[in-house]
C-alpha positions in Angstrom: 0.0 0.0 0.0 1.4 3.4 -1.0 1.6 5.9 1.8 2.7 9.5 1.7 3.1 11.2 5.1 3.8 15.0 5.1 5.1 17.1 7.9 6.6 20.5 8.5 3.8 22.9 7.9 2.9 25.7 10.3 2.5 29.4 10.9 5.3 31.7 9.9 5.7 35.4 9.4 6.3 36.9 6.0 9.9 36.5 5.0 10.3 33.4 7.0 11.1 29.8 6.0 9.7 26.4 6.4 10.8 22.9 5.2 8.1 20.4 4.3 8.9 16.7 4.3 7.1 13.8 2.6 8.0 10.2 3.6 7.0 7.7 0.9 6.4 4.0 1.6 5.1 1.1 -0.4 6.0 2.5 -3.8 8.7 1.4 -6.2 9.5 2.7 -9.7 8.4 6.3 -8.9 8.6 8.4 -12.0 8.1 11.8 -10.5 7.8 13.4 -7.1 6.4 16.8 -6.3 4.4 19.3 -4.3 1.1 21.0 -5.0 -0.9 23.5 -3.0 -4.5 24.6 -2.7 -5.5 27.9 -1.2 -9.1 28.5 0.0 -11.5 29.0 -3.0 -8.8 28.1 -5.5 -7.9 25.1 -7.5 -4.9 22.9 -6.6 -1.8 24.1 -8.4 1.6 22.7 -9.1 4.4 24.1 -6.9 7.4 22.0 -7.8 8.2 18.6 -9.3 11.3 16.4 -9.7 11.8 13.5 -12.0 13.5 10.6 -10.3 15.6 9.7 -13.4 17.9 12.6 -14.2 16.6 14.8 -11.4 15.2 17.5 -13.6 13.0 20.0 -11.7 10.1 22.2 -12.6 8.8 25.1 -10.5 5.7 27.4 -10.6 6.8 30.9 -11.7 5.5 32.3 -8.4 7.9 30.2 -6.3 11.0 30.2 -8.5 14.1 31.4 -6.6 12.4 31.0 -3.3 11.4 27.3 -3.1 13.6 24.3 -3.7 12.6 20.7 -4.1 15.0 17.9 -3.2 14.9 14.2 -2.2 16.8 11.8 0.0 16.8 8.4 -1.7 18.1 6.7 1.4 15.0 7.8 3.4 12.6 7.8 0.4 11.7 11.3 1.3 11.0 14.4 -0.7 11.5 17.9 0.7 10.3 21.4 -0.1 12.4 24.2 1.3 10.5 27.4 1.3 12.2 30.7 1.8 11.0 34.2 1.8 7.5 33.1 2.4 4.7 35.5 1.5 1.0 35.6 2.6 0.0 34.5 -0.9 1.9 31.2 -0.2 -0.8 30.4 2.4 -2.4 27.1 1.4 -2.6 23.4 2.1 0.4 21.7 0.6 0.2 18.2 -0.8 2.9 15.8 -1.6 2.4 13.8 -4.9 4.1 10.9 -6.6 3.5 9.6 -10.0 4.1 5.9 -10.7 3.3 4.9 -14.3 0.0 6.5 -15.0 -1.1 6.6 -11.4 -1.0 9.6 -9.0 -0.8 9.2 -5.2 -1.3 12.0 -2.7 -0.5 12.8 0.9 -3.1 14.1 3.3 -1.8 17.7 3.1 -0.1 20.0 5.5 -1.2 23.6 6.3 1.1 26.5 5.7 0.0 29.9 6.9 2.0 33.0 6.3 1.1 36.1 8.3 1.9 39.6 7.0 
């Protein structure tokens, strides 16, 4: 059974930093790992992704230069380092993995940025 367990969300002031973690279990041959977010009243949007082969990354324009996605293969964990957080980054952040044509999601972790 595939499980994704996120941690690291919380409340931070504008300009602050947080690091989200997503521990993945029960999944082999993952093609892509990533983070998405959903703010109240908005659709879920891509934040950052990383292909497991080659390690190429992709970021939403709104987070480029501030957020960094990385992974630790030994721990089967993907991270999202978020710096210079702004109130518009407030959302529930979801970990995602793609294996073949299937997507798997974590339960989400709340990130709130106060001005």
